[in-house]
C-alpha positions in Angstrom: -4.1 25.0 -5.8 -5.2 28.1 -4.3 -5.1 31.5 -5.9 -5.6 32.7 -10.0 -3.2 31.0 -12.4 -1.2 34.0 -13.9 -0.7 34.4 -17.4 1.7 36.2 -19.6 5.2 37.1 -19.4 4.2 41.3 -17.2 2.1 39.5 -14.7 2.9 40.0 -11.0 4.0 36.9 -9.2 3.8 36.1 -5.9 7.1 35.5 -4.2 7.9 32.4 -1.9 6.7 33.0 1.2 8.5 29.4 3.1 10.0 26.0 2.8 9.1 22.9 4.7 10.5 19.3 4.8 9.1 16.8 6.0 9.5 12.9 6.7 6.5 10.4 7.0 5.8 9.4 10.7 5.8 6.0 10.4 5.1 5.0 14.0 1.5 7.0 14.1 1.1 5.0 10.3 1.1 2.0 12.1 -1.0 2.6 15.2 -3.2 4.1 12.4 -2.7 1.5 9.9 -3.3 4.3 7.2 -1.1 2.3 4.4 2.5 1.4 3.8 5.0 3.3 4.2 7.6 3.3 0.9 7.0 6.7 -0.2 9.4 8.0 -2.4 12.1 4.7 -1.0 11.1 2.2 -2.7 12.7 0.0 -0.9 11.0 1.6 2.2 9.0 -2.2 2.1 8.2 -5.6 4.1 10.7 -7.8 4.7 8.7 -10.0 2.4 9.3 -8.3 -0.9 10.7 -9.5 -4.0 12.9 -5.8 -4.2 14.3 -7.2 -1.4 16.0 -10.3 -2.2 12.9 -12.6 -1.3 12.9 -14.9 -2.3 15.3 -14.8 -5.2 18.2 -12.9 -3.6 19.6 -9.2 -5.9 23.2 -8.8 -6.5 24.1 -5.3 -4.7 27.8 -3.6 -3.1 27.2 -5.4 0.3 26.8 -8.9 -1.5 30.7 -9.8 -1.2 29.5 -10.2 2.9 28.1 -12.8 3.0 26.1 -12.2 6.2 24.6 -9.4 4.3 23.7 -11.5 0.7 20.7 -12.6 1.4 18.4 -9.3 1.3 18.8 -5.9 1.0 17.5 -4.1 3.9 20.0 -6.4 5.8 22.5 -3.4 4.7 20.3 -0.2 5.7 19.5 0.0 2.2 16.3 2.4 2.8 17.7 3.8 6.3 17.1 7.3 5.2 13.6 7.1 4.1 11.2 9.4 2.0 11.6 13.4 2.6 9.5 15.5 1.3 9.8 19.1 0.4 7.2 21.8 0.4 7.2 25.6 -1.1 4.4 28.6 -0.7 3.9 31.3 -2.2 2.8 33.8 -0.6 -0.3 33.8 -1.9 -1.2 30.1 -0.4 0.3 28.3 -3.5 2.3 25.4 -3.0 4.4 22.7 -4.5 5.8 19.5 -4.0 9.0 17.7 -4.7 9.9 14.3 -3.6 13.5 12.2 -2.9 15.0 9.9 -0.1 16.7 12.2 2.5 15.0 11.5 5.4 15.4 13.7 8.1 19.3 14.3 7.5 17.8 15.8 4.6 15.2 18.1 6.2 17.5 19.8 8.0 19.7 20.6 4.5 16.5 21.8 3.4 15.3 24.1 6.4 19.2 25.5 7.5 20.7 25.7 4.6 18.9 26.2 1.1 15.7 27.7 2.5 17.5 30.9 3.1 18.3 30.3 -0.7 14.5 29.9 -2.0 12.9 32.5 0.8 11.5 35.4 -0.7 12.2 34.2 -4.6 10.9 34.8 -7.4 9.2 31.7 -8.5 10.8 32.0 -12.2 14.4 32.1 -11.3 15.0 28.6 -10.6 18.0 28.2 -12.7 19.5 31.2 -9.9 18.0 29.1 -7.0 19.3 25.7 -8.5 22.9 27.7 -8.4 23.3 29.4 -5.6 22.4 26.4 -3.4 24.5 24.0 -5.9 27.6 26.2 -5.0 27.0 26.9 -1.9 26.7 23.0 -0.8 30.1 22.2 -2.8 31.9 21.9 0.4 30.1 18.7 1.8 27.8 17.7 -1.2 29.1 17.4 -4.7 26.5 13.7 -4.5 24.3 11.2 -3.0 22.4 13.2 0.4 23.2 17.2 -0.9 22.2 16.8 -4.5 19.3 14.8 -3.6 17.8 17.5 -0.6 18.8 19.8 -3.9 16.4 17.8 -6.3 13.5 17.7 -3.7 13.9 21.5 -3.9 13.9 21.7 -7.6 10.7 19.6 -8.3 9.1 21.7 -5.5 9.8 24.9 -7.7 8.8 23.5 -10.9 5.5 22.3 -9.4 4.9 25.6 -7.8 5.4 27.4 -11.1 3.4 25.4 -13.3 0.3 25.8 -10.5 1.2 29.4 -10.2 1.1 29.5 -14.4 -1.8 27.3 -14.5 -0.3 24.5 -17.2 1.5 21.2 -16.7 5.7 21.0 -16.1 5.8 19.5 -19.9 4.5 22.3 -21.4 7.1 24.8 -18.7 9.6 22.6 -20.6 8.4 23.5 -24.3 5.5 20.8 -24.5 4.5 17.3 -25.3 6.7 16.1 -28.4 5.0 13.0 -28.2 1.2 11.8 -26.6 2.1 9.0 -24.7 5.2 7.8 -23.1 6.3 3.5 -23.6 7.2 1.8 -20.3 8.9 -0.5 -19.5 8.7 -2.6 -15.9 11.5 -3.7 -13.3 10.0 -6.9 -11.9 10.4 -10.0 -10.5 7.7 -11.5 -12.9 8.5 -10.4 -16.8 5.8 -12.7 -17.9 3.7 -10.5 -16.1 4.7 -7.0 -17.4 4.3 -9.0 -20.7 0.5 -9.8 -20.1 -0.1 -6.4 -18.9 1.4 -4.4 -22.3 4.2 -3.2 -21.2 6.7 -2.8 -24.0 10.4 -4.8 -21.9 11.1 -6.0 -18.6 14.3 -5.9 -16.4 14.4 -8.5 -13.6 17.8 -7.8 -11.1 20.5 -9.8 -11.8 20.5 -12.8 -9.0 24.5 -13.0 -7.9 27.4 -11.8 -8.2 31.7 -12.8 -8.3 32.1 -13.2 -4.5 29.6 -16.4 -5.5 32.4 -17.3 -8.4 31.4 -19.7 -11.5 28.7 -21.4 -10.0 27.3 -17.8 -8.8 27.7 -16.9 -12.3 26.7 -19.9 -14.2 23.0 -19.3 -11.9 23.0 -16.1 -13.2 23.2 -17.3 -16.8 20.2 -19.8 -16.4 17.5 -18.0 -14.2 17.6 -15.4 -17.5 17.4 -18.2 -19.7 14.9 -20.0 -18.2 13.0 -16.2 -17.8 13.7 -15.8 -21.8 12.1 -19.0 -22.5 9.3 -17.5 -20.2 8.5 -14.4 -22.3 9.5 -15.9 -25.6 11.8 -14.4 -28.1 10.4 -11.0 -29.1 9.8 -9.4 -26.3 12.3 -7.0 -24.8 14.6 -8.2 -21.4 16.9 -6.3 -19.3 19.2 -7.2 -16.1 19.6 -4.7 -13.1 23.3 -5.1 -11.6 23.0 -2.6 -9.0 26.8 -1.8 -9.0 27.9 -5.1 -7.4 30.0 -6.7 -10.2 33.1 -6.0 -11.9 34.6 -5.6 -15.5 36.2 -8.7 -16.1 32.3 -10.1 -14.1 30.7 -7.8 -16.2 31.9 -8.5 -19.9 31.9 -12.5 -19.1 28.0 -11.8 -18.3 27.4 -9.9 -21.3 28.4 -12.8 -23.4 26.9 -15.8 -21.9 23.8 -13.7 -21.7 24.0 -12.5 -24.8 22.6 -16.1 -26.9 19.4 -15.3 -25.1 18.2 -12.0 -26.4 20.0 -9.6 -23.5 18.9 -5.3 -24.5 20.9 -4.2 -21.9 23.1 -4.6 -18.9 22.2 -2.3 -15.9 24.3 -0.2 -13.9 27.0 -3.3 -13.4 30.1 -1.7 -11.9 30.4 1.0 -9.0 29.3 4.5 -10.4 32.5 6.5 -9.9 34.3 3.9 -12.1 34.5 6.1 -14.8 37.4 4.5 -16.4 35.7 0.9 -15.9 32.7 2.8 -18.1 35.2 3.4 -20.4 36.8 -0.3 -20.9 33.5 -2.3 -20.7 32.1 0.2 -23.5 34.7 0.0 -25.8 35.1 -3.7 -24.7 31.3 -4.5 -26.1 32.1 -2.3 -29.1 35.0 -3.9 -30.0 33.6 -7.6 -29.9 30.5 -6.1 -31.8 28.1 -6.9 -28.9 24.0 -6.1 -29.3 23.9 -5.4 -25.9 24.0 -2.1 -24.5 25.7 -0.8 -21.3 23.2 1.5 -19.3 24.1 3.2 -15.5 23.5 6.4 -13.9 20.8 5.8 -11.3 23.0 6.5 -8.9 24.7 9.3 -10.9 25.0 13.2 -9.9 25.0 16.4 -11.6 25.8 17.1 -15.4 30.1 16.7 -14.6 29.4 12.9 -13.6 27.0 12.4 -16.5 29.8 14.0 -18.8 32.4 12.0 -18.1 29.7 9.2 -18.6 28.9 10.4 -22.4 32.6 10.8 -22.8 33.4 7.6 -21.5 30.6 5.8 -24.4 27.9 4.8 -21.9 24.6 5.6 -24.7 22.1 4.5 -22.5 22.1 7.3 -19.3 19.8 6.8 -16.3 19.3 9.9 -14.1 17.1 9.5 -11.7 15.7 12.7 -11.2 14.9 13.3 -7.8 18.2 12.5 -6.5 20.5 13.8 -9.6 19.1 17.6 -9.1 15.6 17.5 -10.4 14.0 18.7 -13.3 16.9 21.9 -13.5 19.6 19.5 -13.8 18.1 16.6 -15.7 17.2 19.1 -18.6 21.1 19.4 -19.0 22.3 16.4 -18.8 19.5 15.2 -21.9 21.1 18.1 -23.9 24.0 17.0 -23.5 23.1 13.5 -24.3 21.6 14.6 -27.2 24.3 15.8 -28.7 26.6 12.5 -29.1 23.5 10.7 -30.3 22.7 9.1 -26.6 19.6 8.7 -24.7 17.8 9.0 -21.2 15.8 6.6 -19.9 15.3 7.8 -15.7 15.1 5.5 -13.2 11.9 5.7 -11.5 11.0 9.3 -10.7 7.1 8.6 -11.7 5.5 12.0 -12.5 8.3 13.7 -11.8 10.1 12.0 -15.0 7.2 11.4 -17.0 7.1 15.4 -17.5 10.8 15.4 -18.4 10.3 12.8 -20.8 6.8 14.0 -23.0 9.1 16.8 -23.4 12.5 16.1 -25.1 12.2 13.6 -27.8 15.6 11.4 -26.6 13.5 10.3 -23.7 11.8 7.4 -25.9 10.8 5.2 -23.1 10.0 5.4 -19.0 10.5 2.7 -16.1 7.8 1.3 -14.3 9.0 -0.2 -11.3 6.5 -2.1 -10.0 6.1 -2.3 -6.1 3.5 -4.6 -5.8 5.0 -7.6 -2.5 4.9 -10.2 -5.9 5.2 -7.4 -8.7 1.5 -9.4 -9.9 -0.3 -5.7 -9.6 0.0 -2.2 -11.0 0.5 -0.4 -8.2 1.2 3.7 -7.3 5.2 3.8 -7.7 5.0 6.3 -4.4 3.1 4.1 -2.8 0.1 6.1 -0.9 2.1 9.4 -1.1 0.2 10.6 -4.0 -3.5 10.7 -4.1 -3.5 10.6 -7.7 -0.3 9.2 -8.9 -0.3 8.1 -12.9 -0.3 5.0 -13.5 0.5 2.9 -16.6 -1.6 1.5 -18.7 -1.5 -1.0 -21.5 2.5 0.0 -21.5 1.9 3.3 -21.7 1.8 6.7 -19.6 -0.4 9.7 -20.5 -0.7 12.7 -18.3 -3.5 14.8 -18.7 -3.6 18.8 -19.7 -5.5 20.0 -17.4 -3.6 19.2 -14.0 -0.9 21.9 -13.5 2.5 21.2 -12.4 3.1 17.4 -11.7 -0.4 16.8 -11.6 -0.6 15.2 -8.0 -1.8 15.3 -4.8 -0.1 15.2 -2.2 -1.1 12.8 1.0 -0.6 15.3 4.3 -1.6 11.9 6.4 1.5 10.8 8.7 3.5 13.8 7.5 6.2 15.1 10.2 8.5 17.9 9.7 11.6 17.3 12.1 13.6 20.4 11.5 10.5 22.9 12.2 12.0 24.9 14.6 15.1 25.9 12.3 18.3 27.5 12.9 18.1 29.8 10.1 15.4 33.0 9.5 16.3 33.5 6.0 14.3 36.9 5.7 18.2 37.7 7.4 19.7 36.1 4.7 19.0 38.5 1.6 20.6 41.4 2.5 21.3 43.3 -0.8 25.2 44.5 -1.7 25.4 48.1 -2.7 28.6 47.0 -4.4 26.7 45.4 -7.0 25.3 48.5 -8.1 28.6 50.9 -7.8 31.3 47.6 -9.2 30.7 46.6 -13.1 31.5 43.0 -13.1 32.8 41.2 -16.3 32.5 37.2 -15.4 35.2 36.0 -17.3 
């Protein structure tokens, strides 16, 4: 960090000079052997990695096609790769945000979103988010565009924290807990248990296309892990958008005697009526299995529909749904319905949010070591100092401003450096604002 922290409401604040978007130069990394390619995309791993479905398959939306059933990378789950956004203030201070939007996301950031950021006061995060969202509604609302907005938003929060000399959790209201309990998403819940995690989540191996035999294999797979970890260790199942409502109900009923804590994201993310039917059916039957979802949901509008449909455990990815700015709106909506927010992955970006809000009681750590047997950084070598859970808890340092991590600049490439848009020419004051009073409702 450069510059002196600027404290106090009336202190001057440097404006934002530039927005830059990077990808990881994989060809260069391969030549220099400078580390893994994973970065912000947890699926951009070697073929023989548990999260790719090796050696145990993982059910997914493409499992209905036999040629794509064996591994997730066979259908391009890692096609976009990481995107890193850096926002620089006039004094040289920078903030960093990440997502999985790859080069297409870089184009959106540098040729569209940058005009709403460059020249702005970094404290005006709500305004900048609203401008980015409104300006991309015609082609955005979910997916790639919201991921691009997320990375910019996270970079802005990081920048503001560094300018103020404070961690992001302080900007959100301060600590509501000193440490965050964390469960582990893994292929080896027995190892997660030994490492002290608060619970474990395993992937569902088989989908509806494999019929009753596949369902029986799912039950046997889960029951085997239950035997290995014992009756008291929380154990969850991640279904990754692969199932149907009837199949989900059958599976939940079959796994309930084996102590299934929750059934995660069983349906297509746009199937809001399906989630409502599933939530109602589980409640009506008195099931102890919780229904969770939201990893692939974007913006507060989608989460409103999930909450209205009876989902009580929401799992937004903070690097996808719209960043911290949109995540705190979702947290507020959830609090009004006694729902909890347990973000997907996101590492430090979710940890800071969860440290600041009471209804974010549990973190997720996705174990991305190839055989799920060691604790390694979620973002690979993208940061030099990513905090890791110890004995099932994450703690954040009070003396590290922003999100508290340092970007590893090795192997970064800026594909849209020669951008089409010059943001300085997009910020022309409108004199009508001074002449015409406006009633906005």
